[in-house]
C-alpha positions as CSV (number, residue, x, y, z in Angstrom):
1,M,24.4,-53.2,39.3
2,K,21.8,-53.7,37.4
3,K,19.3,-51.8,39.9
4,I,21.1,-48.7,39.0
5,F,21.1,-50.1,35.8
6,N,17.3,-50.3,35.6
7,T,17.1,-46.6,37.6
8,L,19.2,-45.0,35.2
9,L,17.1,-46.6,31.7
10,L,13.9,-45.5,33.9
11,L,15.0,-42.2,34.6
12,C,16.3,-41.6,30.9
13,V,12.3,-43.0,29.4
14,A,11.0,-40.1,32.3
15,L,13.3,-38.0,30.9
16,A,11.9,-38.9,27.4
17,C,9.1,-38.7,27.9
18,G,9.6,-35.7,30.0
19,A,10.7,-33.7,26.4
20,A,8.6,-35.4,23.9
21,Y,5.2,-34.1,26.2
22,W,7.3,-30.8,26.7
23,L,8.0,-30.5,22.6
24,S,4.2,-31.7,21.9
25,Q,2.6,-28.7,24.1
26,P,1.8,-25.4,23.3
27,I,3.6,-22.3,24.9
28,I,0.4,-20.7,25.1
29,E,-3.2,-21.9,25.1
30,E,-5.5,-20.4,22.7
31,G,-7.6,-18.2,23.7
32,Q,-4.6,-16.2,24.8
33,K,-2.7,-13.1,24.1
34,P,0.3,-13.6,21.1
35,V,3.4,-12.1,22.4
36,E,5.6,-10.5,20.9
37,F,9.5,-10.2,21.0
38,T,12.1,-9.2,19.3
39,I,16.0,-11.3,18.5
40,T,18.9,-8.6,18.1
41,P,21.0,-9.3,15.8
42,G,24.5,-11.4,17.0
43,A,22.4,-12.6,20.6
44,G,23.1,-16.1,20.0
45,T,20.9,-19.1,20.9
46,N,20.9,-18.7,24.7
47,G,20.6,-14.6,23.8
48,A,17.6,-15.4,21.6
49,A,15.9,-17.5,24.0
50,Q,16.8,-15.3,26.8
51,Q,15.0,-12.1,24.9
52,I,11.9,-14.2,24.2
53,A,11.2,-15.6,27.8
54,D,11.9,-11.9,28.5
55,A,9.6,-11.0,26.1
56,G,6.2,-12.3,28.6
57,A,6.7,-16.1,26.5
58,P,6.4,-18.8,29.3
59,V,9.2,-20.4,27.4
60,N,12.5,-21.9,29.7
61,P,15.3,-20.8,28.0
62,I,17.7,-23.4,29.1
63,L,15.1,-26.0,27.7
64,F,14.4,-23.8,24.6
65,A,18.5,-23.2,23.7
66,L,18.7,-26.6,24.6
67,L,16.4,-27.6,21.9
68,A,17.7,-25.3,19.3
69,R,21.1,-26.2,19.6
70,G,20.0,-30.1,19.8
71,S,18.8,-30.1,16.7
72,G,21.4,-27.9,15.1
73,K,19.4,-25.4,13.9
74,G,20.9,-22.7,16.9
75,N,22.9,-20.9,14.6
76,R,20.8,-20.7,12.2
77,I,18.1,-18.6,14.0
78,K,17.3,-15.3,12.6
79,A,16.9,-11.6,14.1
80,G,13.6,-9.9,13.9
81,S,10.3,-8.8,14.8
82,Y,8.1,-12.6,16.0
83,E,4.9,-12.6,17.4
84,L,4.6,-16.4,19.4
85,K,0.4,-17.0,18.8
86,P,-1.7,-19.1,20.5
87,G,-1.0,-22.9,19.6
88,S,2.3,-22.7,18.9
89,T,4.9,-25.8,20.4
90,P,8.6,-25.2,21.6
91,L,9.3,-26.8,18.0
92,R,7.1,-24.5,15.9
93,L,8.7,-21.7,17.6
94,L,12.1,-22.6,16.4
95,E,11.1,-23.4,13.2
96,Q,9.1,-19.9,13.0
97,L,12.8,-18.4,14.0
98,V,14.6,-20.2,11.7
99,R,13.1,-19.4,8.7
100,G,12.3,-16.0,9.7
101,E,8.7,-15.7,9.9
102,F,9.0,-12.2,10.8
103,A,5.9,-10.5,12.4
104,Q,3.2,-9.4,9.4
105,E,2.6,-5.5,9.8
106,S,0.2,-4.1,6.5
107,L,-0.6,-0.4,5.3
108,T,-3.5,0.2,2.8
109,I,-2.4,2.9,0.7
110,I,-6.4,4.1,-1.1
111,E,-7.4,5.1,-4.3
112,G,-7.3,8.6,-5.1
113,W,-5.1,9.7,-2.1
114,S,-2.4,12.7,-3.2
115,F,0.4,11.4,-2.4
116,R,0.4,14.1,0.8
117,Q,-1.6,11.7,2.1
118,M,-0.1,8.7,1.8
119,R,3.1,10.0,3.5
120,Q,1.0,11.2,6.4
121,A,-0.2,7.3,6.3
122,I,3.3,5.8,6.3
123,A,4.5,8.6,8.9
124,D,1.8,8.0,11.1
125,H,2.3,4.1,11.1
126,K,3.6,2.7,14.2
127,G,4.8,-0.8,13.1
128,L,6.9,1.2,10.3
129,K,10.6,2.3,10.9
130,H,10.6,5.8,9.3
131,D,13.8,6.5,8.0
132,T,12.7,8.9,5.7
133,A,10.9,11.1,7.7
134,A,13.6,13.9,7.3
135,L,13.1,13.5,3.4
136,S,11.6,16.1,1.2
137,N,9.2,15.1,-1.2
138,T,12.2,15.7,-4.3
139,E,15.2,14.0,-1.8
140,L,12.7,10.8,-1.2
141,L,11.7,10.8,-4.9
142,A,15.5,10.9,-6.2
143,R,16.9,7.6,-4.1
144,L,13.8,5.9,-6.5
145,T,14.1,7.6,-9.7
146,T,15.7,10.1,-12.0
147,E,13.1,10.6,-14.0
148,F,10.9,12.0,-12.9
149,T,10.8,15.6,-10.7
150,A,7.1,15.4,-9.1
151,P,5.9,12.1,-7.2
152,E,2.4,12.4,-7.1
153,G,1.3,9.8,-9.2
154,L,3.5,7.0,-9.5
155,F,2.7,4.9,-6.1
156,F,0.0,2.5,-6.5
157,P,-3.0,2.0,-4.5
158,D,-3.4,-0.6,-2.3
159,T,-2.3,-3.6,0.9
160,Y,1.6,-3.6,1.4
161,L,2.8,-6.3,3.7
162,F,5.8,-5.9,6.1
163,A,7.8,-7.2,9.1
164,K,7.0,-4.9,12.2
165,G,10.1,-2.9,12.4
166,A,11.0,-2.5,8.3
167,S,11.8,0.8,6.8
168,D,9.3,3.0,5.7
169,M,11.7,2.9,2.3
170,Q,10.8,-0.3,1.4
171,I,6.8,1.2,1.6
172,Y,7.4,3.5,-1.6
173,R,10.1,0.9,-3.0
174,Q,7.1,-1.6,-3.2
175,A,4.2,1.1,-4.8
176,F,6.2,2.2,-7.0
177,S,7.5,-1.0,-8.5
178,L,4.0,-1.8,-8.5
179,M,2.7,1.6,-10.7
180,N,5.5,1.1,-13.3
181,K,4.4,-2.3,-13.4
182,R,0.8,-1.9,-14.1
183,L,1.2,1.8,-15.7
184,A,3.0,-0.5,-18.1
185,E,0.9,-3.5,-18.5
186,A,-1.4,-0.6,-19.0
187,W,0.3,0.8,-21.4
188,S,0.9,-2.4,-23.7
189,K,-3.2,-3.1,-24.2
190,R,-3.9,0.9,-24.8
191,D,-6.3,1.7,-27.8
192,L,-3.6,3.6,-30.4
193,S,-5.8,6.1,-31.5
194,L,-5.3,8.1,-27.8
195,P,-3.6,11.2,-28.0
196,Y,-0.9,10.3,-25.2
197,K,2.9,10.6,-26.1
198,T,3.7,8.4,-23.7
199,P,3.0,6.4,-20.3
200,Y,3.1,9.8,-17.9
201,D,0.4,11.3,-20.2
202,A,-2.2,8.1,-19.5
203,L,-1.1,8.4,-15.6
204,I,-2.1,11.8,-15.5
205,M,-5.5,11.0,-17.1
206,A,-5.8,7.4,-15.0
207,S,-5.6,10.1,-11.6
208,I,-7.9,12.8,-12.8
209,V,-10.6,10.0,-14.2
210,E,-10.2,9.0,-10.6
211,K,-10.9,12.1,-8.6
212,E,-13.7,12.6,-11.3
213,T,-15.6,9.3,-10.8
214,G,-17.7,8.2,-7.9
215,Q,-19.0,5.3,-9.5
216,K,-16.6,2.8,-10.9
217,S,-18.6,1.9,-13.6
218,E,-18.3,5.6,-14.8
219,R,-14.8,5.9,-14.8
220,G,-15.0,4.6,-19.3
221,M,-17.2,7.5,-20.1
222,V,-16.0,9.6,-17.6
223,A,-12.2,9.2,-20.0
224,G,-14.4,9.1,-23.4
225,V,-15.2,12.5,-22.3
226,F,-12.0,14.0,-21.2
227,V,-10.0,11.9,-24.4
228,N,-13.1,13.6,-27.1
229,R,-12.3,17.0,-25.7
230,L,-8.4,16.4,-26.0
231,K,-8.8,15.5,-29.4
232,T,-11.3,18.1,-30.3
233,G,-9.2,21.3,-28.8
234,M,-11.8,21.7,-25.5
235,L,-10.4,22.6,-22.4
236,L,-10.7,19.6,-19.5
237,Q,-12.4,21.4,-17.1
238,T,-12.2,19.4,-14.4
239,D,-12.4,20.8,-11.1
240,P,-10.3,18.4,-9.0
241,T,-7.2,19.8,-11.5
242,V,-8.7,23.1,-10.1
243,I,-8.5,22.1,-6.5
244,Y,-5.2,20.0,-6.8
245,G,-3.5,23.6,-7.8
246,M,-5.2,25.7,-5.0
247,G,-3.3,23.4,-2.3
248,E,-3.6,23.8,1.1
249,R,-6.2,27.3,-0.2
250,Y,-8.5,24.3,-0.6
251,Q,-11.3,24.4,2.0
252,G,-13.6,22.2,0.6
253,V,-15.5,24.7,-1.7
254,I,-14.5,25.5,-5.2
255,R,-15.8,29.2,-6.4
256,K,-15.6,31.1,-9.3
257,S,-12.6,33.1,-8.3
258,D,-11.2,30.1,-8.2
259,L,-12.1,28.8,-11.5
260,L,-10.8,31.1,-13.2
261,T,-7.4,32.0,-11.1
262,D,-4.6,30.6,-13.3
263,T,-2.5,28.1,-11.9
264,P,-0.4,25.1,-14.0
265,Y,-3.8,23.0,-12.8
266,N,-6.1,25.0,-13.6
267,T,-8.4,23.3,-16.9
268,Y,-10.7,26.2,-17.4
269,T,-7.8,28.6,-17.8
270,R,-5.1,26.1,-19.5
271,K,-5.8,24.2,-22.0
272,G,-4.3,20.3,-22.2
273,M,-3.2,18.3,-18.8
274,P,-2.1,19.4,-16.1
275,P,1.4,18.9,-15.9
276,T,1.2,16.1,-13.1
277,P,-0.6,13.5,-11.5
278,I,-3.4,14.6,-9.2
279,A,-3.2,12.1,-6.9
280,L,-2.8,8.3,-7.1
281,P,-4.8,6.0,-9.6
282,G,-6.1,2.3,-8.8
283,A,-6.2,-0.2,-11.5
284,A,-9.9,0.4,-12.6
285,S,-8.5,3.9,-13.7
286,L,-5.5,2.8,-15.6
287,A,-8.0,0.6,-17.8
288,A,-10.4,3.7,-18.4
289,A,-7.5,5.8,-19.3
290,M,-5.5,3.7,-22.0
291,N,-9.0,2.0,-23.2
292,P,-12.2,4.5,-23.0
293,D,-15.2,4.3,-24.1
294,K,-16.0,4.4,-27.3
295,T,-18.9,8.1,-27.2
296,E,-20.1,11.5,-28.6
297,A,-20.7,13.0,-25.0
298,L,-18.0,16.4,-24.4
299,Y,-19.7,16.8,-21.0
300,F,-21.2,15.0,-17.7
301,V,-22.9,16.7,-14.9
302,A,-23.5,14.8,-11.1
303,R,-27.2,13.6,-10.4
304,G,-26.2,13.4,-6.7
305,D,-26.8,9.7,-6.5
306,G,-23.5,9.1,-6.9
307,T,-24.6,8.4,-10.7
308,S,-23.4,10.8,-13.9
309,H,-25.4,12.6,-16.9
310,F,-23.4,12.2,-20.3
311,S,-24.1,14.9,-23.0
312,S,-23.0,15.6,-26.6
313,N,-24.1,18.8,-26.8
314,L,-23.5,21.7,-24.2
315,S,-27.8,22.2,-24.5
316,E,-28.3,19.2,-23.5
317,H,-25.2,19.4,-20.8
318,N,-27.3,23.1,-19.6
319,Q,-30.6,21.5,-19.3
320,A,-29.1,18.6,-17.5
321,V,-27.3,20.8,-14.9
322,N,-30.3,22.9,-14.5
323,K,-32.2,19.4,-13.7
324,Y,-29.7,18.2,-11.4
325,Q,-28.0,20.6,-9.7
326,R,-30.0,24.1,-9.7
């Protein structure tokens, strides 16, 4: 009897040591590729363990299910898409599933993009679930707000993180919410002498500054020029608004006939600002639009090196044009 007891005791010790060793060993060795897998809703403990193994992870589904149940965490495993990284142990994997540490994807929206470019980037991202693919711009915007009728400029350019397989609507909501936040913050700190009636007016100006400026350091000056023109009743005469109004007609070259062809966005033929933003402005352009540089300049022309020459009168401006562009 004593011999049987000792044998059982040794067996238990061996099993305990084996289990401890298994729990502390990485499932995937360093240097190997991560394994992506998905736990479906309602899979249960056994189903989750099997789905991990079926995805190619070298995990014993029976042992892992026993670990999950024995720890009392089996019913807390969250459905979603995951990535098993090199060095992760069975205990770390279980913790990952319980906490819902889903596989992270990212999407970067670039400053100066149009809303059309933003929609295309989202549509092309393979890590998203494309719930908005069949929606028109108007229908998509209606799901976010009833305040605006055009989506241009309403989304903040930034890098957005999300769980793999998340709805693309999540990106639109995040970007729309962040733009509202950044716009409100900038508006609260604005120069009160500016000729803007609403934050939306300032957003339109910020989008123009975004498209007109090659150097971030000059955004305040560019904004100052356009504000001076608004205050004096001059035409803004900014090419990016004309190009935006041309739509698909624009093929990389803007001609004199384009400047004379009237559209709601042609600031050579219409006074004031265009009816909507023309791009997605970033934080620097928002700040410049709200607090432009104090300047007497009414004109600027590109020098050809990414910077601009600013002039306070037409004579000086024409000389600069002759020097830098003709």
